[in-house]
C-alpha positions in Angstrom: 23.7 15.7 18.7 25.2 13.6 16.0 23.9 13.3 12.4 25.3 11.0 9.8 25.5 7.3 9.2 27.4 5.1 11.6 27.4 1.4 11.2 26.7 -0.7 14.4 27.6 -4.1 13.1 24.0 -5.2 12.7 23.5 -8.5 10.8 20.2 -8.9 9.0 18.8 -12.4 8.2 16.4 -12.0 5.3 13.3 -14.1 5.0 10.7 -13.5 2.3 11.7 -10.6 0.1 9.0 -8.0 -0.2 8.4 -5.8 -3.2 9.5 -2.2 -2.9 7.0 0.4 -4.0 7.8 1.8 -7.4 6.1 4.4 -9.6 3.0 2.9 -11.3 3.2 2.4 -15.0 1.3 4.9 -17.1 -0.8 3.2 -19.8 -0.1 4.4 -23.4 1.7 7.6 -22.4 1.5 10.5 -24.8 4.3 12.3 -23.0 6.2 9.7 -21.0 8.5 12.0 -19.0 5.7 14.4 -17.9 3.3 11.5 -17.3 5.9 9.9 -14.9 6.3 13.1 -13.0 2.5 13.6 -12.8 2.0 10.0 -11.5 4.7 10.0 -8.8 3.9 13.6 -7.8 0.2 12.7 -7.4 1.2 9.7 -5.2 3.6 11.9 -3.1 0.8 14.3 -2.1 0.8 17.2 -4.6 -2.9 17.9 -5.4 -4.5 17.7 -8.9 -6.6 20.8 -8.3 -3.8 22.7 -6.6 0.0 22.4 -6.8 0.6 19.3 -8.9 0.7 21.1 -12.2 3.3 23.5 -10.9 5.3 20.7 -9.4 5.4 18.8 -12.7 6.3 21.9 -14.6 9.2 22.5 -12.2 10.4 18.9 -12.6 10.3 19.3 -16.4 12.3 22.5 -16.2 14.8 21.0 -13.7 15.5 17.6 -15.2 13.2 17.0 -18.2 11.5 14.5 -15.8 14.5 12.1 -16.2 14.9 10.0 -13.1 18.7 9.6 -13.7 19.3 13.4 -14.3 22.4 14.7 -12.4 23.5 18.3 -12.0 26.9 19.3 -10.7 27.1 22.7 -9.1 30.1 25.0 -8.7 29.9 24.7 -4.9 30.5 20.9 -5.2 26.9 19.9 -4.5 24.9 17.6 -6.7 21.3 17.9 -7.9 19.7 14.5 -8.3 16.7 12.9 -10.1 13.4 14.3 -11.2 13.1 17.3 -9.0 16.9 17.7 -8.7 17.1 17.2 -5.0 20.3 18.8 -3.8 22.9 16.7 -2.0 22.8 19.1 1.0 19.6 17.2 1.9 21.6 14.3 3.3 18.5 12.6 4.7 17.6 11.8 1.1 20.1 9.2 -0.1 21.2 8.8 -3.7 19.2 5.6 -3.8 16.1 7.6 -2.8 16.6 10.6 -5.1 17.3 8.4 -8.2 14.1 6.4 -7.5 11.2 8.2 -9.2 8.7 7.9 -6.4 11.1 8.5 -3.6 12.4 11.6 -5.4 8.8 12.9 -5.6 8.2 12.1 -1.9 11.4 14.1 -1.1 10.3 17.0 -3.3 6.9 17.1 -1.5 8.7 17.0 1.9 10.9 19.9 0.9 7.9 21.8 -0.4 6.1 21.4 2.9 9.3 22.3 4.8 9.4 25.6 2.9 6.0 26.6 4.2 4.2 25.0 1.3 6.1 27.0 -1.4 8.4 26.1 -4.3 11.1 28.6 -3.3 13.7 25.8 -3.0 13.7 25.4 -6.8 15.6 27.9 -9.0 13.4 27.3 -12.0 10.4 28.4 -10.0 12.1 31.6 -8.7 13.3 32.5 -12.3 9.9 31.6 -13.9 11.5 29.1 -16.2 8.9 26.5 -15.2 6.1 28.5 -16.8 7.1 27.4 -20.3 6.3 23.8 -19.2 2.9 24.4 -17.7 0.9 23.3 -20.7 2.7 19.9 -20.8 2.3 19.6 -17.1 -1.4 20.3 -17.2 -1.9 17.8 -20.0 -0.1 15.1 -18.0 -2.2 15.8 -15.0 -5.3 15.6 -17.1 -4.3 12.1 -18.3 -4.0 10.7 -14.7 -6.4 7.9 -13.9 -8.0 7.0 -10.6 -6.6 8.9 -7.7 -4.2 6.9 -5.5 -5.6 5.2 -2.5 -5.3 7.3 0.7 -2.3 6.4 2.8 -1.4 7.0 6.4 2.0 8.5 6.1 2.3 9.7 9.7 4.2 6.9 11.5 7.9 6.5 11.6 9.0 8.5 8.6 11.7 10.8 10.1 13.3 11.9 6.8 10.0 12.5 4.9 10.9 10.3 2.0 7.8 8.1 2.3 9.7 5.1 3.9 9.5 4.6 7.6 12.7 4.9 9.6 13.3 3.3 13.0 13.7 5.3 16.2 15.1 3.5 19.3 16.5 3.9 22.8 19.7 2.0 22.5 21.3 -0.3 25.0 23.7 2.5 26.0 20.8 4.8 26.6 20.9 7.1 23.5 18.0 8.1 21.4 18.9 7.0 17.9 17.4 7.0 14.4 18.1 4.2 11.9 17.4 5.5 8.4 15.5 3.3 6.0 17.9 2.0 3.4 15.5 -0.4 1.7 16.1 1.3 -1.7 19.9 1.2 -1.5 21.2 -1.4 -3.9 24.0 -2.6 -1.6 21.6 -3.3 1.2 19.8 -6.1 -0.7 16.4 -4.9 0.4 17.3 -4.8 4.1 15.8 -1.7 5.7 18.0 -0.9 8.6 21.8 -1.0 8.7 23.2 1.8 10.9 22.6 4.8 13.0 21.8 8.0 11.0 21.4 10.2 14.0 21.8 9.9 17.8 22.0 12.0 20.9 25.1 12.5 23.1 22.8 12.1 26.1 22.8 8.5 27.4 20.0 8.9 29.9 17.1 8.0 27.7 16.9 4.4 29.1 16.2 5.9 32.5 14.0 8.8 31.3 11.7 7.1 28.7 8.8 5.0 29.8 7.2 4.7 26.4 8.1 6.3 23.0 6.3 6.7 19.6 6.9 8.6 16.4 4.3 10.1 14.1 3.5 13.3 12.3 1.8 15.4 15.0 2.4 18.8 13.3 1.1 17.8 9.8 4.3 18.5 7.8 4.9 14.9 6.7 7.9 14.5 9.0 7.4 12.2 12.0 7.7 13.9 15.3 8.9 12.2 18.5 6.7 11.6 21.5 7.9 10.3 24.9 6.2 9.4 28.2 8.8 10.2 30.8 9.4 8.6 34.2 8.5 11.9 35.8 5.0 11.7 34.4 5.3 14.1 31.5 4.2 13.7 27.9 6.8 15.5 25.7 6.6 16.1 21.9 9.7 16.9 20.0 9.0 18.5 16.7 11.0 17.2 13.7 13.5 19.8 12.6 15.2 17.9 9.7 14.5 20.7 7.2 15.0 23.5 9.7 18.2 22.7 11.6 21.5 23.4 9.9 22.8 19.9 10.7 19.4 18.4 9.8 19.1 16.9 13.3 15.5 15.8 13.7 14.8 16.1 17.5 16.6 18.9 19.3 14.1 20.3 21.8 10.6 19.8 23.3 7.9 21.5 21.2 5.0 20.8 23.5 4.8 19.3 27.0 2.0 18.0 29.2 2.8 17.7 32.9 0.0 15.5 34.2 0.6 12.2 32.5 1.8 10.2 35.5 -1.3 8.0 35.2 -0.3 6.6 31.8 2.1 3.8 31.0 2.0 3.2 27.2 1.5 5.6 24.3 1.2 5.2 20.5 0.6 7.8 17.8 -0.9 7.6 14.3 -3.5 9.2 12.1 -6.8 7.7 13.3 -9.2 10.0 11.4 -7.2 10.5 8.2 -6.8 14.3 8.5 -3.0 14.4 8.1 -2.3 15.0 11.8 -1.3 12.1 14.1 -3.6 11.2 16.9 -2.7 9.5 20.2 -3.7 6.3 22.1 -2.6 5.8 25.7 -3.0 3.0 28.2 -3.5 4.1 31.8 -2.2 2.6 34.9 -5.8 1.9 36.0 -6.5 -0.4 32.9 -8.1 2.0 30.5 -7.4 2.9 26.9 -7.8 6.5 26.0 -7.9 7.9 22.4 -7.1 11.5 21.7 -7.8 13.2 18.4 -5.3 15.8 17.2 -7.1 19.2 17.3 -4.2 21.2 15.9 -4.4 22.9 12.5 -1.4 23.9 10.4 0.2 27.1 11.8 -2.3 27.7 14.6 0.4 27.2 17.3 -2.0 25.3 19.6 -1.3 22.1 21.6 -2.5 19.1 19.7 -4.2 17.0 22.4 -6.9 18.0 24.9 -9.6 15.7 26.3 -9.9 12.1 25.0 -12.4 11.3 22.2 -13.0 7.9 23.6 -12.2 6.1 26.9 -12.3 2.3 26.9 -13.0 1.7 30.6 -11.8 -1.9 30.8 -9.7 -4.5 29.1 -6.5 -2.6 29.0 -4.8 -3.7 32.3 -1.3 -4.9 33.1 -1.6 -7.8 30.7 -1.1 -5.3 27.9 2.7 -5.3 27.2 2.6 -2.6 24.5 0.4 -0.9 21.9 1.1 0.6 18.4 -0.9 2.6 15.9 -0.5 2.2 12.1 -2.4 1.6 8.9 -2.5 -2.2 9.0 -5.4 -2.6 6.5 -4.2 -0.1 3.9 -7.3 2.1 4.0 -5.5 5.3 5.1 -6.7 5.1 8.7 -4.5 4.0 11.6 -5.5 0.7 13.2 -4.5 -0.4 16.8 -2.2 -3.3 17.6 -1.6 -4.8 21.1 0.6 -7.5 22.5 -0.5 -9.2 25.8 1.1 -11.5 28.4 -1.0 -14.4 27.2 1.1 -14.4 24.1 -1.4 -12.8 21.7 -0.9 -10.2 19.1 -4.2 -8.4 18.4 -5.2 -6.0 15.7 -8.2 -3.7 16.2 -9.3 -2.5 12.8 -10.3 1.2 12.6 -14.0 1.5 12.1 -14.4 5.2 12.6 -16.2 5.7 9.3 -18.9 3.1 10.1 -22.4 4.4 11.1 -22.5 5.1 14.8 -18.8 4.7 15.3 -17.6 8.3 15.0 -16.3 8.3 18.5 -15.3 4.7 18.8 -12.6 3.8 16.3 -11.5 0.5 17.8 -14.5 -1.8 18.4 -13.1 -5.3 18.7 -10.3 -7.6 17.6 -10.4 -8.0 13.9 -7.3 -10.3 13.5 -4.9 -11.9 16.0 -2.2 -14.4 16.6 -3.1 -16.3 19.8 0.4 -17.3 21.1 4.1 -16.6 20.9 4.1 -12.8 21.4 4.8 -12.8 25.1 8.5 -12.9 24.3 8.2 -9.5 22.7 8.4 -6.4 25.0 8.1 -3.5 22.5 6.4 -3.0 19.1 5.8 -0.3 16.5 3.8 -0.1 13.3 4.9 1.9 10.2 5.2 1.5 6.5 8.8 0.3 6.1 8.5 -1.1 2.6 6.5 1.8 1.0 3.6 -0.3 -0.2 0.9 1.6 1.9 0.5 -1.1 4.5 2.0 -0.8 8.0 4.7 -3.3 8.8 5.5 -4.4 12.4 8.7 -4.1 14.3 9.4 -5.9 17.5 12.1 -6.4 20.1 12.3 -9.8 21.8 13.5 -10.7 25.3 16.2 -12.7 23.5 17.8 -9.6 22.2 16.5 -9.7 18.6 15.0 -7.0 16.5 12.4 -8.5 14.2 10.7 -6.8 11.2 7.4 -8.3 10.0 6.4 -7.2 6.5 2.6 -6.8 6.1 1.6 -9.6 3.7 -2.2 -9.0 3.4 -1.7 -8.2 -0.2 -0.5 -11.7 -0.8 -2.4 -13.8 1.7 -5.7 -11.8 1.6 -6.3 -13.2 5.2 -3.3 -12.5 7.4 -1.2 -9.5 8.1 2.0 -10.8 9.9 3.0 -14.4 9.3 6.7 -14.3 10.1 9.7 -12.0 10.5 11.2 -11.0 7.1 14.3 -9.5 8.7 16.0 -10.4 11.9 18.7 -8.4 13.6 20.3 -10.6 16.3 22.4 -8.1 18.2 19.8 -5.9 19.8 20.1 -7.0 23.4 19.4 -4.3 25.8 17.6 -2.0 23.4 14.8 -0.4 25.4 12.2 0.9 22.9 11.4 1.0 19.2 9.2 3.4 17.3 
């Protein structure tokens, strides 16, 4: 396995620039540093009635809640930003750790990776954080409306809140392109080079369909592959466990009887923090599996399907993807078909009588032009809470469509914002 950035000579043509998510402004702050940490910590996933107060107190002890704070250690490592994320965590770039919200996302990911404890922070272990608890509690008390729910399951390999890109490259390697949208020198372009890849070059032969999403509930996207031998394999994300921070080093769960399926997609359909699964069968059905795993129970996540759509999912379906297109925190379903259409099926699982039927009908579509695309994925690349769309075309181009519903109020994907022209031969994206 290889871990570390390696440029592949990708050229990005930028279309419409999209806003990158930043920490919301706090109105009339009484304690600006603590209020900032409370806001971004709240957005990251620390809970107001649980661990948020402790998290804010730790940040006050670590950095004074100064986003630019830098600490130099005697071993040569550097502590960065609000929660002083150490540079040994190479999956969190300098651009991320000096951005307030991304630093909070990284802190929450590390918290989860340490079995939901704060043992990674010296000020917690020494008890220094306790002198800041009153300030932290006051800042949490000043928070306004809770942030909107977000589906964070798809695509985020590094756990920083920005979706990365996993591919099977033209030479047959499984490779991860880290999201560099916050890096100043990238000029807002998300993907520039390979962050990690396998030595094995057989993935183009072995993988029929791939997807990435957080199956285990730890906020790090796992890797799922449908193999040409009829197996469904799930690789747990080991970014915070493996010494070299490699994400996918071994199969965590395997299902041996999946020879009747041809496309898979994972995402959080019921908003419980665990990625669910949709699969298209060779006989023209769509099956939806809810994740029945609970944190730490050691069980396999998928058993029988919640819903089987008996027709309408035949060989005209080129590919499917799951992601929160509408921004309500529940994964929607997208499909591309041989007639050139891109279809989005809005998730209606909360509607009366729809508990077992999340995808009822097409809620939005483009009727032509998508038959030149052979693989798609949905994930929140820009960090705004809405799933963006990534596509590979038969002409060898990787296209990234930013979700523009916040601007248009009527449409989701109106044109590629970034185009990478040298992706000929790439087999899959997730």
